[in-house]
PDB file of the backbone (N, CA, C, O) and the ligand in Angstrom, with CONECT records:
HET     ZN  A 101       1
ATOM      1  N   UNK A   1       9.398  -1.992   2.436  1.00  0.00           N
ATOM      2  CA  UNK A   1       9.924  -0.736   2.069  1.00  0.00           C
ATOM      3  C   UNK A   1       9.105   0.267   2.732  1.00  0.00           C
ATOM      4  O   UNK A   1       7.883   0.217   2.595  1.00  0.00           O
ATOM      5  N   UNK A   2       9.759   1.347   3.572  1.00  0.00           N
ATOM      6  CA  UNK A   2       8.899   2.216   4.075  1.00  0.00           C
ATOM      7  C   UNK A   2       9.443   3.581   3.477  1.00  0.00           C
ATOM      8  O   UNK A   2      10.613   3.936   3.335  1.00  0.00           O
ATOM      9  N   UNK A   3       8.295   4.232   3.172  1.00  0.00           N
ATOM     10  CA  UNK A   3       8.526   5.504   2.301  1.00  0.00           C
ATOM     11  C   UNK A   3       8.493   6.579   3.319  1.00  0.00           C
ATOM     12  O   UNK A   3       7.665   6.629   4.228  1.00  0.00           O
ATOM     13  N   UNK A   4       9.663   7.634   3.067  1.00  0.00           N
ATOM     14  CA  UNK A   4       9.520   8.896   3.777  1.00  0.00           C
ATOM     15  C   UNK A   4       9.409   9.827   2.841  1.00  0.00           C
ATOM     16  O   UNK A   4       9.454   9.577   1.637  1.00  0.00           O
ATOM     17  N   UNK A   5       9.229  11.159   3.420  1.00  0.00           N
ATOM     18  CA  UNK A   5       8.938  12.192   2.647  1.00  0.00           C
ATOM     19  C   UNK A   5       9.829  12.482   1.532  1.00  0.00           C
ATOM     20  O   UNK A   5       9.392  12.768   0.418  1.00  0.00           O
ATOM     21  N   UNK A   6      11.193  12.408   1.837  1.00  0.00           N
ATOM     22  CA  UNK A   6      12.312  12.455   0.808  1.00  0.00           C
ATOM     23  C   UNK A   6      11.991  11.595  -0.334  1.00  0.00           C
ATOM     24  O   UNK A   6      12.102  12.057  -1.470  1.00  0.00           O
ATOM     25  N   UNK A   7      11.558  10.245  -0.122  1.00  0.00           N
ATOM     26  CA  UNK A   7      11.335   9.363  -1.157  1.00  0.00           C
ATOM     27  C   UNK A   7      10.046   9.863  -2.071  1.00  0.00           C
ATOM     28  O   UNK A   7       9.998   9.652  -3.283  1.00  0.00           O
ATOM     29  N   UNK A   8       9.157  10.454  -1.440  1.00  0.00           N
ATOM     30  CA  UNK A   8       7.953  10.856  -2.079  1.00  0.00           C
ATOM     31  C   UNK A   8       8.358  12.024  -3.067  1.00  0.00           C
ATOM     32  O   UNK A   8       7.872  12.171  -4.188  1.00  0.00           O
ATOM     33  N   UNK A   9       9.307  12.822  -2.496  1.00  0.00           N
ATOM     34  CA  UNK A   9       9.640  13.921  -3.381  1.00  0.00           C
ATOM     35  C   UNK A   9      10.574  13.568  -4.660  1.00  0.00           C
ATOM     36  O   UNK A   9      10.607  14.175  -5.730  1.00  0.00           O
ATOM     37  N   UNK A  10      11.325  12.427  -4.272  1.00  0.00           N
ATOM     38  CA  UNK A  10      12.177  11.984  -5.234  1.00  0.00           C
ATOM     39  C   UNK A  10      11.381  11.412  -6.426  1.00  0.00           C
ATOM     40  O   UNK A  10      11.786  11.558  -7.579  1.00  0.00           O
ATOM     41  N   UNK A  11      10.214  10.744  -6.117  1.00  0.00           N
ATOM     42  CA  UNK A  11       9.472  10.034  -7.163  1.00  0.00           C
ATOM     43  C   UNK A  11       8.321  10.948  -7.668  1.00  0.00           C
ATOM     44  O   UNK A  11       7.561  10.500  -8.526  1.00  0.00           O
ATOM     45  N   UNK A  12       8.171  12.069  -7.235  1.00  0.00           N
ATOM     46  CA  UNK A  12       6.707  12.753  -7.241  1.00  0.00           C
ATOM     47  C   UNK A  12       6.562  13.034  -8.826  1.00  0.00           C
ATOM     48  O   UNK A  12       5.430  12.823  -9.262  1.00  0.00           O
ATOM     49  N   UNK A  13       7.409  13.422  -9.644  1.00  0.00           N
ATOM     50  CA  UNK A  13       7.110  13.678 -10.895  1.00  0.00           C
ATOM     51  C   UNK A  13       6.823  12.368 -11.685  1.00  0.00           C
ATOM     52  O   UNK A  13       5.914  12.310 -12.513  1.00  0.00           O
ATOM     53  N   UNK A  14       7.585  11.389 -11.413  1.00  0.00           N
ATOM     54  CA  UNK A  14       7.273   9.956 -11.988  1.00  0.00           C
ATOM     55  C   UNK A  14       5.882   9.519 -11.659  1.00  0.00           C
ATOM     56  O   UNK A  14       5.124   8.959 -12.452  1.00  0.00           O
ATOM     57  N   UNK A  15       5.568   9.880 -10.198  1.00  0.00           N
ATOM     58  CA  UNK A  15       4.173   9.354  -9.746  1.00  0.00           C
ATOM     59  C   UNK A  15       3.056  10.095 -10.533  1.00  0.00           C
ATOM     60  O   UNK A  15       1.986   9.551 -10.808  1.00  0.00           O
ATOM     61  N   UNK A  16       3.364  11.339 -10.870  1.00  0.00           N
ATOM     62  CA  UNK A  16       2.144  12.243 -11.466  1.00  0.00           C
ATOM     63  C   UNK A  16       2.141  11.618 -12.825  1.00  0.00           C
ATOM     64  O   UNK A  16       1.053  11.501 -13.388  1.00  0.00           O
ATOM     65  N   UNK A  17       3.279  11.185 -13.445  1.00  0.00           N
ATOM     66  CA  UNK A  17       3.217  10.673 -14.892  1.00  0.00           C
ATOM     67  C   UNK A  17       2.812   9.228 -15.022  1.00  0.00           C
ATOM     68  O   UNK A  17       2.780   8.646 -16.106  1.00  0.00           O
ATOM     69  N   UNK A  18       2.497   8.667 -13.845  1.00  0.00           N
ATOM     70  CA  UNK A  18       2.135   7.204 -13.831  1.00  0.00           C
ATOM     71  C   UNK A  18       3.298   6.268 -14.141  1.00  0.00           C
ATOM     72  O   UNK A  18       3.076   5.170 -14.651  1.00  0.00           O
ATOM     73  N   UNK A  19       4.421   6.637 -13.873  1.00  0.00           N
ATOM     74  CA  UNK A  19       5.688   6.041 -14.285  1.00  0.00           C
ATOM     75  C   UNK A  19       6.373   5.497 -12.989  1.00  0.00           C
ATOM     76  O   UNK A  19       7.593   5.585 -12.844  1.00  0.00           O
ATOM     77  N   UNK A  20       5.575   4.946 -12.074  1.00  0.00           N
ATOM     78  CA  UNK A  20       6.119   4.129 -10.978  1.00  0.00           C
ATOM     79  C   UNK A  20       5.513   2.991 -11.036  1.00  0.00           C
ATOM     80  O   UNK A  20       4.421   2.879 -11.592  1.00  0.00           O
ATOM     81  N   UNK A  21       6.215   1.874 -10.403  1.00  0.00           N
ATOM     82  CA  UNK A  21       5.585   0.576 -10.325  1.00  0.00           C
ATOM     83  C   UNK A  21       4.362   0.514  -9.257  1.00  0.00           C
ATOM     84  O   UNK A  21       4.264   1.336  -8.346  1.00  0.00           O
ATOM     85  N   UNK A  22       3.553  -0.416  -9.439  1.00  0.00           N
ATOM     86  CA  UNK A  22       2.404  -0.552  -8.573  1.00  0.00           C
ATOM     87  C   UNK A  22       2.613  -0.638  -7.185  1.00  0.00           C
ATOM     88  O   UNK A  22       1.808  -0.186  -6.370  1.00  0.00           O
ATOM     89  N   UNK A  23       3.743  -1.244  -6.862  1.00  0.00           N
ATOM     90  CA  UNK A  23       4.140  -1.420  -5.401  1.00  0.00           C
ATOM     91  C   UNK A  23       4.533  -0.081  -4.898  1.00  0.00           C
ATOM     92  O   UNK A  23       4.087   0.355  -3.836  1.00  0.00           O
ATOM     93  N   UNK A  24       5.368   0.581  -5.653  1.00  0.00           N
ATOM     94  CA  UNK A  24       5.724   1.886  -5.132  1.00  0.00           C
ATOM     95  C   UNK A  24       4.671   2.877  -5.182  1.00  0.00           C
ATOM     96  O   UNK A  24       4.638   3.723  -4.288  1.00  0.00           O
ATOM     97  N   UNK A  25       3.852   2.888  -6.056  1.00  0.00           N
ATOM     98  CA  UNK A  25       2.636   3.854  -6.093  1.00  0.00           C
ATOM     99  C   UNK A  25       1.694   3.570  -4.849  1.00  0.00           C
ATOM    100  O   UNK A  25       1.093   4.505  -4.320  1.00  0.00           O
ATOM    101  N   UNK A  26       1.581   2.361  -4.423  1.00  0.00           N
ATOM    102  CA  UNK A  26       0.802   1.963  -3.382  1.00  0.00           C
ATOM    103  C   UNK A  26       1.284   2.598  -2.066  1.00  0.00           C
ATOM    104  O   UNK A  26       0.558   3.160  -1.246  1.00  0.00           O
ATOM    105  N   UNK A  27       2.843   2.397  -1.971  1.00  0.00           N
ATOM    106  CA  UNK A  27       3.326   3.064  -0.700  1.00  0.00           C
ATOM    107  C   UNK A  27       3.212   4.756  -0.797  1.00  0.00           C
ATOM    108  O   UNK A  27       2.947   5.508   0.142  1.00  0.00           O
ATOM    109  N   UNK A  28       3.429   5.054  -1.900  1.00  0.00           N
ATOM    110  CA  UNK A  28       3.181   6.698  -1.921  1.00  0.00           C
ATOM    111  C   UNK A  28       1.851   7.116  -1.652  1.00  0.00           C
ATOM    112  O   UNK A  28       1.612   8.088  -0.935  1.00  0.00           O
ATOM    113  N   UNK A  29       0.796   6.284  -2.306  1.00  0.00           N
ATOM    114  CA  UNK A  29      -0.552   6.688  -1.892  1.00  0.00           C
ATOM    115  C   UNK A  29      -0.814   6.595  -0.296  1.00  0.00           C
ATOM    116  O   UNK A  29      -1.554   7.401   0.267  1.00  0.00           O
ATOM    117  N   UNK A  30      -0.185   5.604   0.352  1.00  0.00           N
ATOM    118  CA  UNK A  30      -0.336   5.507   1.655  1.00  0.00           C
ATOM    119  C   UNK A  30       0.241   6.423   2.546  1.00  0.00           C
ATOM    120  O   UNK A  30      -0.241   6.723   3.638  1.00  0.00           O
ATOM    121  N   UNK A  31       1.391   6.911   2.016  1.00  0.00           N
ATOM    122  CA  UNK A  31       2.108   8.010   2.697  1.00  0.00           C
ATOM    123  C   UNK A  31       1.330   9.296   2.502  1.00  0.00           C
ATOM    124  O   UNK A  31       1.189  10.060   3.456  1.00  0.00           O
ATOM    125  N   UNK A  32       0.853   9.552   1.394  1.00  0.00           N
ATOM    126  CA  UNK A  32      -0.009  10.767   1.087  1.00  0.00           C
ATOM    127  C   UNK A  32      -1.319  10.871   1.905  1.00  0.00           C
ATOM    128  O   UNK A  32      -1.856  11.960   2.107  1.00  0.00           O
ATOM    129  N   UNK A  33      -1.773   9.796   2.330  1.00  0.00           N
ATOM    130  CA  UNK A  33      -2.996   9.831   3.164  1.00  0.00           C
ATOM    131  C   UNK A  33      -2.603  10.263   4.488  1.00  0.00           C
ATOM    132  O   UNK A  33      -3.474  10.680   5.252  1.00  0.00           O
ATOM    133  N   UNK A  34      -1.392  10.211   4.846  1.00  0.00           N
ATOM    134  CA  UNK A  34      -1.146  10.545   6.244  1.00  0.00           C
ATOM    135  C   UNK A  34      -0.195  11.784   6.436  1.00  0.00           C
ATOM    136  O   UNK A  34       0.122  12.227   7.540  1.00  0.00           O
ATOM    137  N   UNK A  35       0.201  12.265   5.286  1.00  0.00           N
ATOM    138  CA  UNK A  35       1.438  13.301   5.390  1.00  0.00           C
ATOM    139  C   UNK A  35       0.690  14.579   4.644  1.00  0.00           C
ATOM    140  O   UNK A  35       0.332  14.569   3.467  1.00  0.00           O
ATOM    141  N   UNK A  36       0.544  15.571   5.479  1.00  0.00           N
ATOM    142  CA  UNK A  36      -0.146  16.948   4.794  1.00  0.00           C
ATOM    143  C   UNK A  36       1.012  17.616   3.861  1.00  0.00           C
ATOM    144  O   UNK A  36       0.733  18.212   2.820  1.00  0.00           O
ATOM    145  N   UNK A  37       2.233  17.466   4.305  1.00  0.00           N
ATOM    146  CA  UNK A  37       3.269  18.108   3.530  1.00  0.00           C
ATOM    147  C   UNK A  37       3.395  17.429   2.339  1.00  0.00           C
ATOM    148  O   UNK A  37       3.697  18.162   1.397  1.00  0.00           O
ATOM    149  N   UNK A  38       3.264  16.305   2.090  1.00  0.00           N
ATOM    150  CA  UNK A  38       3.566  15.574   0.789  1.00  0.00           C
ATOM    151  C   UNK A  38       2.228  15.746  -0.126  1.00  0.00           C
ATOM    152  O   UNK A  38       2.292  15.779  -1.355  1.00  0.00           O
ATOM    153  N   UNK A  39       1.081  15.845   0.562  1.00  0.00           N
ATOM    154  CA  UNK A  39      -0.078  16.160  -0.192  1.00  0.00           C
ATOM    155  C   UNK A  39       0.071  17.475  -0.746  1.00  0.00           C
ATOM    156  O   UNK A  39      -0.144  17.594  -1.952  1.00  0.00           O
ATOM    157  N   UNK A  40       0.401  18.481  -0.079  1.00  0.00           N
ATOM    158  CA  UNK A  40       0.617  19.839  -0.553  1.00  0.00           C
ATOM    159  C   UNK A  40       1.678  19.858  -1.710  1.00  0.00           C
ATOM    160  O   UNK A  40       1.444  20.462  -2.757  1.00  0.00           O
ATOM    161  N   UNK A  41       2.789  19.215  -1.505  1.00  0.00           N
ATOM    162  CA  UNK A  41       3.759  19.091  -2.475  1.00  0.00           C
ATOM    163  C   UNK A  41       3.203  18.413  -3.799  1.00  0.00           C
ATOM    164  O   UNK A  41       3.516  18.866  -4.900  1.00  0.00           O
ATOM    165  N   UNK A  42       2.454  17.424  -3.674  1.00  0.00           N
ATOM    166  CA  UNK A  42       1.767  16.759  -4.918  1.00  0.00           C
ATOM    167  C   UNK A  42       0.899  17.807  -5.621  1.00  0.00           C
ATOM    168  O   UNK A  42       0.914  17.934  -6.845  1.00  0.00           O
ATOM    169  N   UNK A  43       0.103  18.592  -4.765  1.00  0.00           N
ATOM    170  CA  UNK A  43      -0.802  19.526  -5.346  1.00  0.00           C
ATOM    171  C   UNK A  43      -0.065  20.591  -6.157  1.00  0.00           C
ATOM    172  O   UNK A  43      -0.478  20.908  -7.273  1.00  0.00           O
ATOM    173  N   UNK A  44       1.055  21.165  -5.596  1.00  0.00           N
ATOM    174  CA  UNK A  44       1.791  22.336  -6.110  1.00  0.00           C
ATOM    175  C   UNK A  44       2.707  21.681  -7.279  1.00  0.00           C
ATOM    176  O   UNK A  44       2.940  22.358  -8.280  1.00  0.00           O
ATOM    177  N   UNK A  45       3.135  20.598  -7.179  1.00  0.00           N
ATOM    178  CA  UNK A  45       3.815  20.017  -8.366  1.00  0.00           C
ATOM    179  C   UNK A  45       2.985  19.771  -9.515  1.00  0.00           C
ATOM    180  O   UNK A  45       3.407  19.988 -10.651  1.00  0.00           O
ATOM    181  N   UNK A  46       1.682  19.273  -9.259  1.00  0.00           N
ATOM    182  CA  UNK A  46       0.727  18.993 -10.242  1.00  0.00           C
ATOM    183  C   UNK A  46       0.378  20.498 -11.036  1.00  0.00           C
ATOM    184  O   UNK A  46       0.139  20.604 -12.239  1.00  0.00           O
ATOM    185  N   UNK A  47       0.411  21.532 -10.117  1.00  0.00           N
ATOM    186  CA  UNK A  47       0.253  22.935 -10.654  1.00  0.00           C
ATOM    187  C   UNK A  47       1.303  23.115 -11.658  1.00  0.00           C
ATOM    188  O   UNK A  47       1.024  23.360 -12.831  1.00  0.00           O
ATOM    189  N   UNK A  48       2.397  23.009 -11.268  1.00  0.00           N
ATOM    190  CA  UNK A  48       3.633  23.172 -12.156  1.00  0.00           C
ATOM    191  C   UNK A  48       3.636  22.465 -13.396  1.00  0.00           C
ATOM    192  O   UNK A  48       3.959  23.021 -14.445  1.00  0.00           O
ATOM    193  N   UNK A  49       3.300  21.294 -13.331  1.00  0.00           N
ATOM    194  CA  UNK A  49       3.235  20.357 -14.580  1.00  0.00           C
ATOM    195  C   UNK A  49       2.316  20.919 -15.427  1.00  0.00           C
ATOM    196  O   UNK A  49       2.640  21.065 -16.606  1.00  0.00           O
ATOM    197  N   UNK A  50       0.951  21.352 -14.954  1.00  0.00           N
ATOM    198  CA  UNK A  50      -0.119  21.822 -15.712  1.00  0.00           C
ATOM    199  C   UNK A  50       0.395  23.125 -16.516  1.00  0.00           C
ATOM    200  O   UNK A  50       0.268  23.315 -17.726  1.00  0.00           O
ATOM    201  N   UNK A  51       1.001  23.978 -15.574  1.00  0.00           N
ATOM    202  CA  UNK A  51       1.369  25.311 -16.338  1.00  0.00           C
ATOM    203  C   UNK A  51       2.400  25.011 -17.304  1.00  0.00           C
ATOM    204  O   UNK A  51       2.324  25.664 -18.344  1.00  0.00           O
ATOM    205  N   UNK A  52       3.458  24.083 -17.199  1.00  0.00           N
ATOM    206  CA  UNK A  52       4.276  23.821 -18.156  1.00  0.00           C
ATOM    207  C   UNK A  52       3.625  23.273 -19.375  1.00  0.00           C
ATOM    208  O   UNK A  52       3.900  23.673 -20.506  1.00  0.00           O
ATOM    209  N   UNK A  53       2.764  22.356 -19.115  1.00  0.00           N
ATOM    210  CA  UNK A  53       1.902  21.719 -20.235  1.00  0.00           C
ATOM    211  C   UNK A  53       1.171  22.772 -21.055  1.00  0.00           C
ATOM    212  O   UNK A  53       1.172  22.719 -22.285  1.00  0.00           O
ATOM    213  N   UNK A  54       0.554  23.716 -20.383  1.00  0.00           N
ATOM    214  CA  UNK A  54      -0.143  24.907 -21.023  1.00  0.00           C
ATOM    215  C   UNK A  54       0.800  25.516 -21.990  1.00  0.00           C
ATOM    216  O   UNK A  54       0.365  25.733 -23.120  1.00  0.00           O
ATOM    217  N   UNK A  55       2.009  25.819 -21.717  1.00  0.00           N
ATOM    218  CA  UNK A  55       2.994  26.249 -22.553  1.00  0.00           C
ATOM    219  C   UNK A  55       3.544  25.310 -23.528  1.00  0.00           C
ATOM    220  O   UNK A  55       4.559  25.666 -24.126  1.00  0.00           O
ATOM    221  N   UNK A  56       3.041  24.179 -23.781  1.00  0.00           N
ATOM    222  CA  UNK A  56       3.432  23.127 -24.642  1.00  0.00           C
ATOM    223  C   UNK A  56       4.968  22.919 -24.575  1.00  0.00           C
ATOM    224  O   UNK A  56       5.716  22.720 -25.532  1.00  0.00           O
ATOM    225  N   UNK A  57       5.307  23.008 -23.205  1.00  0.00           N
ATOM    226  CA  UNK A  57       6.698  22.515 -22.968  1.00  0.00           C
ATOM    227  C   UNK A  57       6.673  21.409 -21.996  1.00  0.00           C
ATOM    228  O   UNK A  57       6.490  21.695 -20.812  1.00  0.00           O
ATOM    229  N   UNK A  58       6.841  20.130 -22.361  1.00  0.00           N
ATOM    230  CA  UNK A  58       6.413  18.920 -21.755  1.00  0.00           C
ATOM    231  C   UNK A  58       7.461  18.463 -20.628  1.00  0.00           C
ATOM    232  O   UNK A  58       7.139  17.711 -19.709  1.00  0.00           O
ATOM    233  N   UNK A  59       8.713  18.980 -20.789  1.00  0.00           N
ATOM    234  CA  UNK A  59       9.774  18.556 -19.857  1.00  0.00           C
ATOM    235  C   UNK A  59       9.888  19.800 -18.810  1.00  0.00           C
ATOM    236  O   UNK A  59       9.855  20.997 -19.094  1.00  0.00           O
ATOM    237  N   UNK A  60      10.024  19.231 -17.590  1.00  0.00           N
ATOM    238  CA  UNK A  60      10.257  20.255 -16.358  1.00  0.00           C
ATOM    239  C   UNK A  60      11.627  20.878 -16.585  1.00  0.00           C
ATOM    240  O   UNK A  60      12.586  20.216 -16.982  1.00  0.00           O
ATOM    241  N   UNK A  61      11.680  22.170 -16.317  1.00  0.00           N
ATOM    242  CA  UNK A  61      12.898  22.738 -16.525  1.00  0.00           C
ATOM    243  C   UNK A  61      14.200  22.147 -15.867  1.00  0.00           C
ATOM    244  O   UNK A  61      14.000  21.451 -14.872  1.00  0.00           O
ATOM    245  N   UNK A  62      15.267  22.287 -16.198  1.00  0.00           N
ATOM    246  CA  UNK A  62      16.446  21.747 -15.495  1.00  0.00           C
ATOM    247  C   UNK A  62      16.577  22.410 -14.269  1.00  0.00           C
ATOM    248  O   UNK A  62      16.399  23.624 -14.175  1.00  0.00           O
ATOM    249  N   UNK A  63      16.939  21.541 -13.124  1.00  0.00           N
ATOM    250  CA  UNK A  63      17.152  22.206 -11.898  1.00  0.00           C
ATOM    251  C   UNK A  63      15.847  22.264 -11.092  1.00  0.00           C
ATOM    252  O   UNK A  63      15.824  22.698  -9.940  1.00  0.00           O
ATOM    253  N   UNK A  64      14.680  21.778 -11.786  1.00  0.00           N
ATOM    254  CA  UNK A  64      13.392  21.838 -11.184  1.00  0.00           C
ATOM    255  C   UNK A  64      13.424  21.098  -9.823  1.00  0.00           C
ATOM    256  O   UNK A  64      12.939  21.639  -8.829  1.00  0.00           O
ATOM    257  N   UNK A  65      13.996  19.853  -9.761  1.00  0.00           N
ATOM    258  CA  UNK A  65      13.899  19.015  -8.599  1.00  0.00           C
ATOM    259  C   UNK A  65      14.623  19.635  -7.453  1.00  0.00           C
ATOM    260  O   UNK A  65      14.106  19.698  -6.338  1.00  0.00           O
ATOM    261  N   UNK A  66      15.961  20.148  -7.747  1.00  0.00           N
ATOM    262  CA  UNK A  66      16.756  20.671  -6.539  1.00  0.00           C
ATOM    263  C   UNK A  66      16.099  21.983  -6.122  1.00  0.00           C
ATOM    264  O   UNK A  66      16.174  22.252  -4.923  1.00  0.00           O
ATOM    265  N   UNK A  67      15.447  22.868  -6.949  1.00  0.00           N
ATOM    266  CA  UNK A  67      14.738  24.020  -6.505  1.00  0.00           C
ATOM    267  C   UNK A  67      13.628  23.521  -5.560  1.00  0.00           C
ATOM    268  O   UNK A  67      13.506  23.949  -4.412  1.00  0.00           O
ATOM    269  N   UNK A  68      12.851  22.620  -6.093  1.00  0.00           N
ATOM    270  CA  UNK A  68      11.758  22.151  -5.194  1.00  0.00           C
ATOM    271  C   UNK A  68      12.157  21.545  -3.943  1.00  0.00           C
ATOM    272  O   UNK A  68      11.446  21.687  -2.948  1.00  0.00           O
ATOM    273  N   UNK A  69      13.229  20.883  -3.905  1.00  0.00           N
ATOM    274  CA  UNK A  69      13.928  20.365  -2.684  1.00  0.00           C
ATOM    275  C   UNK A  69      14.144  21.596  -1.615  1.00  0.00           C
ATOM    276  O   UNK A  69      13.743  21.604  -0.451  1.00  0.00           O
ATOM    277  N   UNK A  70      14.842  22.587  -2.259  1.00  0.00           N
ATOM    278  CA  UNK A  70      15.255  23.596  -1.490  1.00  0.00           C
ATOM    279  C   UNK A  70      14.041  24.242  -0.780  1.00  0.00           C
ATOM    280  O   UNK A  70      14.010  24.428   0.436  1.00  0.00           O
ATOM    281  N   UNK A  71      13.049  24.569  -1.628  1.00  0.00           N
ATOM    282  CA  UNK A  71      11.880  25.086  -1.194  1.00  0.00           C
ATOM    283  C   UNK A  71      11.161  24.160   0.024  1.00  0.00           C
ATOM    284  O   UNK A  71      10.700  24.669   1.046  1.00  0.00           O
ATOM    285  N   UNK A  72      11.148  22.836  -0.238  1.00  0.00           N
ATOM    286  CA  UNK A  72      10.592  22.093   0.789  1.00  0.00           C
ATOM    287  C   UNK A  72      11.203  22.167   2.140  1.00  0.00           C
ATOM    288  O   UNK A  72      10.586  22.218   3.204  1.00  0.00           O
ATOM    289  N   UNK A  73      12.688  22.168   1.944  1.00  0.00           N
ATOM    290  CA  UNK A  73      13.344  22.177   3.146  1.00  0.00           C
ATOM    291  C   UNK A  73      13.032  23.400   3.974  1.00  0.00           C
ATOM    292  O   UNK A  73      12.828  23.345   5.186  1.00  0.00           O
ATOM    293  N   UNK A  74      13.002  24.627   3.180  1.00  0.00           N
ATOM    294  CA  UNK A  74      12.745  25.812   3.911  1.00  0.00           C
ATOM    295  C   UNK A  74      11.288  25.774   4.490  1.00  0.00           C
ATOM    296  O   UNK A  74      11.025  26.329   5.557  1.00  0.00           O
ATOM    297  N   UNK A  75      10.335  25.089   3.740  1.00  0.00           N
ATOM    298  CA  UNK A  75       8.842  25.026   4.402  1.00  0.00           C
ATOM    299  C   UNK A  75       8.962  24.236   5.621  1.00  0.00           C
ATOM    300  O   UNK A  75       8.466  24.640   6.673  1.00  0.00           O
ATOM    301  N   UNK A  76       9.636  23.056   5.532  1.00  0.00           N
ATOM    302  CA  UNK A  76       9.775  22.246   6.728  1.00  0.00           C
ATOM    303  C   UNK A  76      10.393  22.848   7.865  1.00  0.00           C
ATOM    304  O   UNK A  76       9.929  22.727   8.998  1.00  0.00           O
ATOM    305  N   UNK A  77      11.508  23.545   7.574  1.00  0.00           N
ATOM    306  CA  UNK A  77      12.095  24.302   8.719  1.00  0.00           C
ATOM    307  C   UNK A  77      11.070  25.356   9.464  1.00  0.00           C
ATOM    308  O   UNK A  77      11.000  25.546  10.678  1.00  0.00           O
ATOM    309  N   UNK A  78      10.316  25.974   8.464  1.00  0.00           N
ATOM    310  CA  UNK A  78       9.435  27.104   9.004  1.00  0.00           C
ATOM    311  C   UNK A  78       8.256  26.617   9.703  1.00  0.00           C
ATOM    312  O   UNK A  78       7.596  27.280  10.504  1.00  0.00           O
ATOM    313  N   UNK A  79       7.978  25.118   9.260  1.00  0.00           N
ATOM    314  CA  UNK A  79       6.754  24.769  10.028  1.00  0.00           C
ATOM    315  C   UNK A  79       7.081  24.064  11.348  1.00  0.00           C
ATOM    316  O   UNK A  79       6.249  23.667  12.163  1.00  0.00           O
ATOM    317  N   UNK A  80       8.492  23.959  11.446  1.00  0.00           N
ATOM    318  CA  UNK A  80       8.917  23.324  12.829  1.00  0.00           C
ATOM    319  C   UNK A  80       8.796  21.885  12.919  1.00  0.00           C
ATOM    320  O   UNK A  80       9.105  21.304  13.960  1.00  0.00           O
TER     321      UNK A  80
HETATM  322 ZN    ZN A 101       5.493  13.191   3.637  1.00  0.00          ZN2+
END
């Protein structure tokens, strides 16, 4: 199984929660080592989760994933 950026984004909240199986986690780890975009996404997604946790709301807001994807696509387009 070869992981691409879109797969990392799809699984990123489960990854942060430790809710992916070991094989998938290893693939994501390997991707993150070589992909600056996904490393940045992971950092910013962690920040969002922490902010949400600080407000004692433990579920990400509805639409979070699609908003994140929209932002990522813009950033990808901007970085050429
Ligand atoms: Zn990537």
